[in-house]
MARKOLMAR-885077 format. One line per 4 residues: number of its first residue (from 1); their letters; for each residue z, x, y of C-alpha. Coordinates in Angstrom, 2 decimals, always signed. Each point is the difference from the previous one (the first is absolute). Layout:
NUM	A	Z:X:Y  ...
***
This chain:
1	MPDR	-1.21:-9.14:-24.45  +3.33:-1.67:+1.23  +2.12:-2.08:-2.46  -1.01:-2.89:+2.74
5	KIKV	-2.49:-0.71:+2.62  +0.85:+0.84:+3.41  +0.68:-3.52:+1.76  -1.90:-0.19:+3.43
9	LIVD	+0.91:-2.59:+2.83  -2.90:-0.28:+2.60  +0.95:-1.00:+3.66  -2.81:-0.94:+2.12
13	DSAL	-1.09:-3.09:+1.94  -4.04:+0.93:-0.59  -1.18:-1.76:-3.11  -2.87:+2.16:-0.07
17	MRQL	+2.19:+3.19:-0.30  +2.44:-1.70:-2.39  -2.66:-0.53:-2.32  -1.65:+3.62:+0.32
21	LTQI	+3.51:+1.76:-0.25  +0.51:-2.51:-3.35  -3.17:+1.14:-1.61  +0.30:+3.93:+1.20
25	LASD	+3.57:+0.17:-1.66  -0.59:-2.48:-2.98  -2.86:+2.71:-1.07  +2.53:+2.08:-0.99
29	PELE	+2.08:-0.75:-3.32  +3.39:+1.62:+1.03  -0.12:-2.50:+3.23  +0.77:-3.74:+0.17
33	VVGT	-0.27:-2.01:+2.99  +2.97:-2.44:-0.25  -0.69:-1.97:+3.06  -1.35:-0.14:+3.28
37	AVDP	+1.72:-1.34:+3.56  -1.87:-1.02:+3.24  +2.97:+1.50:+2.14  +3.17:+1.83:-0.29
41	LYAM	+2.14:-3.24:-0.26  -1.78:-1.35:-2.92  +0.54:+3.44:-1.45  +3.71:-0.11:+0.29
45	EKIP	+0.14:-3.13:-2.09  -2.18:+1.48:-2.51  +1.50:+3.51:-0.41  +3.49:-1.54:-1.56
49	VLRP	-2.15:-2.07:-2.64  -2.89:+2.73:-0.94  +1.99:+3.30:+0.67  -2.83:+2.23:+0.79
53	DVLT	-0.08:+3.68:-0.53  -1.91:+0.74:+3.30  -1.47:-2.08:+2.91  -3.20:+0.37:+1.89
57	LDVE	+0.28:-0.86:+3.49  -2.17:-1.08:+3.01  +1.37:+0.33:+3.55  -1.76:-3.09:+1.85
61	MPRM	+1.38:-3.13:-1.83  +0.98:-3.25:+1.40  +3.84:-0.88:+0.30  +1.08:+3.45:-0.30
65	DGLT	-1.68:+3.33:+0.51  +0.18:+2.66:-2.86  +1.98:+2.56:+1.95  +3.03:-2.35:+0.57
69	FLKQ	-0.34:-1.18:-3.61  +0.18:+3.27:-1.16  +3.09:+1.12:+1.95  +1.71:-3.18:-0.94
73	LMEK	-1.02:+1.14:-3.72  +1.09:+3.46:+0.35  +3.41:-0.90:+1.24  +0.93:-3.01:-2.34
77	DPLP	-2.21:+0.66:-3.20  -2.24:+2.95:-0.09  -3.00:+0.04:-2.27  -2.90:+2.39:-0.10
81	VVMV	-2.77:-0.86:+2.69  -3.25:+1.11:+0.66  -1.67:-1.18:+2.98  -3.64:-1.23:+0.45
85	STLT	-1.04:+1.70:+3.37  -3.24:-0.60:+2.60  -2.02:+3.14:+0.79  +0.96:-0.33:+3.94
89	VEGG	+1.85:+1.91:+1.88  +2.55:-2.71:+0.38  -0.13:-0.39:-3.62  +0.99:+3.56:-0.47
93	EVTL	+3.26:-0.17:+2.35  +1.13:-3.05:-1.73  -0.53:+1.36:-3.32  +1.82:+3.39:+0.98
97	RALE	+2.93:-2.87:+1.18  +0.13:-1.42:-3.46  +0.36:+3.26:-1.66  +2.82:+0.83:+2.31
101	LGAV	+1.71:-3.45:-0.88  -0.41:+1.05:-3.89  -3.39:-0.97:-1.26  -1.03:+2.78:-2.51
105	DFFP	-3.49:-0.12:+0.59  -3.29:-1.68:+1.38  -3.77:-0.57:-0.43  -2.71:-1.11:+2.08
109	KPTL	-0.85:-3.90:-0.54  -2.51:+0.18:-2.73  -3.64:-1.46:+0.10  -2.20:-1.66:-2.35
113	RVLA	-1.84:+3.07:-0.17  +3.21:+1.87:-1.58  +0.43:-2.45:-2.52  -4.07:+0.31:-1.02
117	QRGN	-0.01:+3.85:+0.12  +2.76:+0.57:-1.94  +0.52:+3.25:+1.14  +2.76:+2.34:+1.62
121	ELHQ	+1.49:-2.30:+2.41  +0.51:-2.56:-2.44  +1.71:+2.67:-2.42  +2.10:+0.82:+2.95
125	IIEK	+1.31:-3.55:+0.83  +0.87:-0.51:-3.56  +1.64:+3.28:-0.16  +1.97:-0.66:+3.24
129	VKTA	+1.53:-3.18:-1.24  +0.97:+1.54:-3.55  +1.58:+2.94:+1.93  +1.94:-2.19:+2.55
133	ARAR	+1.15:-1.92:-3.15  +1.83:+3.49:-1.34  +0.94:+1.30:+3.29  +3.84:+0.88:+0.91
137	LQPR	+0.73:-2.21:+3.18  +1.60:+2.33:+2.43  +2.48:-1.06:+2.90  -1.47:+0.82:+3.33
141	IRSA	+1.40:+3.43:+0.90  +0.38:-0.24:+3.81  -1.65:-2.16:+2.43  -3.38:+1.12:+1.53
145	ATPP	+1.19:-0.43:+3.34  +2.45:+2.61:-0.07  -1.48:+3.11:-2.01  +2.28:+2.84:-0.84
149	VVAL	-2.04:+2.62:+2.18  +1.13:+3.58:-0.05  +0.34:+1.57:+3.55  -2.40:+2.87:+1.00
153	RPGV	+2.24:+3.28:-0.42  +0.80:+1.31:+3.42  -2.40:+2.76:+1.54  -2.40:-0.18:-3.22
157	PVAE	-3.68:-0.78:+1.56  -2.91:-2.19:-2.54  -2.24:+2.77:-0.73  -3.84:-0.57:+0.46
161	HSTR	-0.94:+0.20:-3.69  +1.82:-0.13:-3.31  +0.43:+2.80:-1.97  +2.15:-2.14:-2.22
165	IIAI	-1.52:-3.86:-1.71  +1.96:-2.61:-1.44  -2.14:-2.10:-2.15  +1.19:-3.72:-1.00
169	GAST	-1.33:-2.51:-2.69  +1.20:-3.29:-0.94  -1.44:-3.59:-1.20  +1.80:-2.96:-0.95
173	GGTE	+3.17:-0.38:+2.10  -1.36:+2.97:+2.12  -0.18:-1.22:+3.21  +3.70:-0.60:+0.58
177	AIRH	+0.83:+3.28:-1.95  -2.53:+2.16:+2.50  +1.84:-2.03:+3.11  +3.19:+0.95:-1.10
181	VLTA	-1.09:+3.88:-0.58  -1.76:+0.23:+3.28  +2.68:-1.57:+2.37  +2.28:+2.44:-1.28
185	LPED	-2.13:+3.29:+1.50  -0.02:+1.37:+3.51  -2.85:+0.95:+2.20  -0.36:+3.21:-0.94
189	TPGI	-0.30:-0.68:-3.53  -3.06:+2.34:-1.59  -3.34:-2.15:-0.42  +0.09:-2.76:-2.34
193	VIVQ	-2.86:-1.37:-2.65  +0.21:-3.34:-1.75  -1.33:-2.15:-2.56  +1.08:-3.36:-0.34
197	HMPP	-2.05:-2.45:-2.43  -1.52:-2.65:+2.36  -3.01:-1.66:+0.39  -2.28:+0.44:+3.03
201	GFTA	+1.23:-1.61:+3.20  +3.85:+0.17:-0.64  +0.20:+3.86:+0.41  -0.56:-0.35:+3.48
205	SFAR	+2.97:-2.68:+0.60  +1.97:+2.01:-1.81  -0.43:+2.97:+2.08  +0.87:-1.91:+3.14
209	RLDG	+2.87:-1.60:-1.30  +1.82:+3.37:-1.04  -1.50:+1.80:+3.34  +2.81:-2.64:+1.61
213	LCAI	+2.28:+0.89:-1.96  +0.12:+3.43:-0.31  +1.12:+3.35:+1.97  -3.76:+1.53:-1.39
217	NVRE	-3.09:-1.31:+0.80  -1.74:-1.95:-2.62  -3.74:-0.78:-0.12  -2.62:-0.91:-2.80
221	AQNG	-2.17:+3.15:-0.61  -3.36:+0.40:+1.00  -2.36:+3.00:-1.32  +0.36:+3.16:+1.66
225	DRVM	+3.74:-0.93:+1.22  +2.43:+2.72:+0.45  +3.42:+0.34:-1.80  +2.19:+0.41:+2.87
229	PGTA	+3.88:+0.74:-0.07  +1.67:-3.49:+1.13  -3.11:-2.32:-1.68  -0.55:-1.57:-3.12
233	LIAP	-3.42:-1.06:-0.89  -0.51:-2.88:-2.31  -3.24:-0.01:-2.21  -1.95:-3.22:+0.35
237	GDFQ	-0.38:-2.48:-2.37  -3.27:+0.21:-1.97  -0.21:+3.96:+0.76  +0.98:+2.84:-1.65
241	MQLV	+2.10:+2.74:+1.99  +0.09:+3.92:-0.40  +1.76:+2.65:+1.72  -2.35:+2.75:+1.62
245	RSRG	+0.84:+3.70:+1.44  -1.80:+1.65:+1.90  +0.68:+2.88:+2.42  +3.71:-0.18:-0.55
249	EYSV	+0.27:-4.09:+1.08  +0.11:-2.68:-2.24  -2.22:-3.45:+0.34  -1.08:-3.00:-2.30
253	HVFA	-3.05:-0.60:-1.93  -0.74:-3.88:+0.05  -2.79:-0.87:-2.40  -1.06:-3.24:-1.92
257	GEPV	+0.37:+1.77:-3.25  +0.26:-1.92:-3.35  +3.16:-1.53:-1.15  +2.49:+2.31:-1.89
261	NRHR	+2.52:-1.37:-2.31  -1.43:-3.30:+1.34  +0.87:+0.86:+3.57  -1.60:+0.60:+3.29
265	PSVD	+1.78:+1.66:+1.56  +1.73:+1.75:-3.02  +3.20:+1.97:+0.12  -1.51:+2.37:-2.51
269	VLFH	-2.98:+1.02:+2.37  +2.28:+0.53:+2.62  +2.54:+2.23:-1.78  -2.39:+2.17:-1.91
273	SVAE	-1.83:+1.05:+3.57  +3.81:+0.84:+1.12  +0.40:+2.19:-2.98  -3.26:+1.77:+0.42
277	QAGP	+0.36:+0.35:+4.15  +3.56:+0.13:+0.67  +1.87:+1.30:-3.11  +3.33:+1.05:+0.45
281	NAVA	-0.07:-1.13:+3.73  +0.18:-3.66:-1.32  +2.54:-2.23:-0.83  -0.71:-3.33:-1.49
285	ALLT	+1.79:-3.48:-0.89  -1.29:-2.31:-2.54  +1.61:-3.54:+0.78  +0.18:-3.39:-1.91
289	GMGA	-3.19:-1.32:-1.80  -1.80:-1.14:-3.10  -1.93:+2.20:-2.05  -0.39:+3.85:-0.08
293	DGAR	-2.18:+0.59:+3.09  +1.51:+3.08:+1.80  +1.70:+1.50:-3.43  -2.91:+2.50:-0.52
297	GMRR	-0.07:+0.86:+3.31  +3.87:+0.51:+0.30  +0.06:+2.41:-2.69  -3.27:+1.81:+1.36
301	MRDA	+1.99:+0.67:+3.54  +3.09:+1.07:-1.90  -1.89:+2.76:-2.23  -1.50:+1.05:+3.59
305	GAYT	+3.38:+0.62:+1.05  +0.95:-3.43:+2.05  +3.42:-1.53:+0.18  -0.62:-3.64:-1.44
309	IAQD	+2.33:-2.89:-0.24  -0.23:-3.23:-2.13  +1.89:-3.20:+1.19  +2.52:-1.26:-2.49
313	EATC	+0.04:-2.96:-2.09  +2.77:-1.57:+1.42  -1.73:-0.14:+3.41  -3.30:-0.98:-1.06
317	VVFG	-1.72:-3.14:-0.12  -2.28:+1.13:-2.72  +1.08:+3.06:-1.87  -3.49:+0.99:-1.16
321	MPRE	-1.67:+2.71:+1.96  +3.18:+2.11:+0.80  +0.98:-0.27:-3.70  -3.29:+1.24:-1.24
325	AIAL	+0.20:+3.05:+2.20  +3.27:+0.62:-0.96  -1.18:-0.18:-3.86  -2.70:+2.55:+0.92
329	GGAC	+2.50:+2.41:+1.32  -1.11:-0.37:+3.70  +3.09:-0.88:+1.65  +2.20:+2.85:+1.35
333	SVLP	+2.44:-2.75:+1.12  +0.77:-3.66:-1.00  +1.69:-1.88:+3.30  +1.11:-3.21:+1.14
337	LDRI	-2.21:-1.37:+2.71  +2.70:+0.52:+2.83  +0.11:+3.47:-1.02  -3.89:+1.09:+0.01
341	GPEL	-0.75:+0.06:+3.91  +2.90:+2.29:+0.59  -1.07:+2.06:-2.77  -3.50:+0.12:+0.75
345	YRVA	+0.70:+1.07:+3.52  +2.84:+2.55:-0.93  -2.78:+1.88:-2.54  -2.64:-0.44:+2.23
349	TGGQ	+1.50:+1.80:+2.83  +1.53:+2.94:-2.01  +3.08:-1.25:-0.96  -0.72:+0.60:-3.52
353	EARA	-2.85:+2.00:-1.58  -2.71:-2.16:-1.67  -0.15:+1.30:-3.70  -1.34:-1.46:-3.32
357	A	+2.90:+1.62:-2.09
***
């Protein structure tokens, strides 16, 4: 229990949504809703007075939209922000833009059912707000418009299937961390499998956005997809994903399993399968995120001979998952974000033998 409650300011033009979010957040003894604002201009007046620790922010509002407000806030007086998003294609694109601008996290707009059932969705909203309040606000490392793509090495063809596998896991702050890692990879990168904690409806938008920025192909995984060089497969929201090997080729098994560590998809589910199916032919990175998902799976991968990397504390939005992996002895290396992409590529293409030592 913290010494004082986490102060939250809700910014939303919907009276129903303000009331609903107030009830949800006030149900936790560690949170205090210190105020609400019907639009960003009212929020600007209230922030210096109320001094909130974290904001929840809608996008479509009168007088000023949420993205414009977020950009101004992050440039002048940064505060942790959690976006309240709509479950639409357009909503997914706007949410990803907000994360690029500096929002810590997001959650889909809650309903009365979420409040009434008091289940996992309610818990996730509360935890996201708590996590955001404690998050390390990171400066934007590089513009998404000019990704640092590494050129394909002359004379090196892209193979028809991967003999090496790159596995990546992330949570809070992970969309931007994954973008930074993937935009550093060239076309001949071995096949990549990724779990980013996201609700259903957002992983497809995330994959499309990355696909437009990267030299490699990026798409939301479907059951049975082959893991190919030059391609990254992202586990779809609300599904688990495992690596499968058959006749020397890798593919993914996407299925509606039970949540693991409260997550579906779960990094541990993916990493355990990579350890079993690829062993020393795998390279992994565990990036920023709250909690411990992926820590045990990374240790399992290292024990199986894989080379494993944890993101360092200084560049993490939340140093939770990597810290737990390091504590368990699961990380061969601890690196800042800007070195992880090049290191994954170097090791996966034979620049260094994967090792558990």
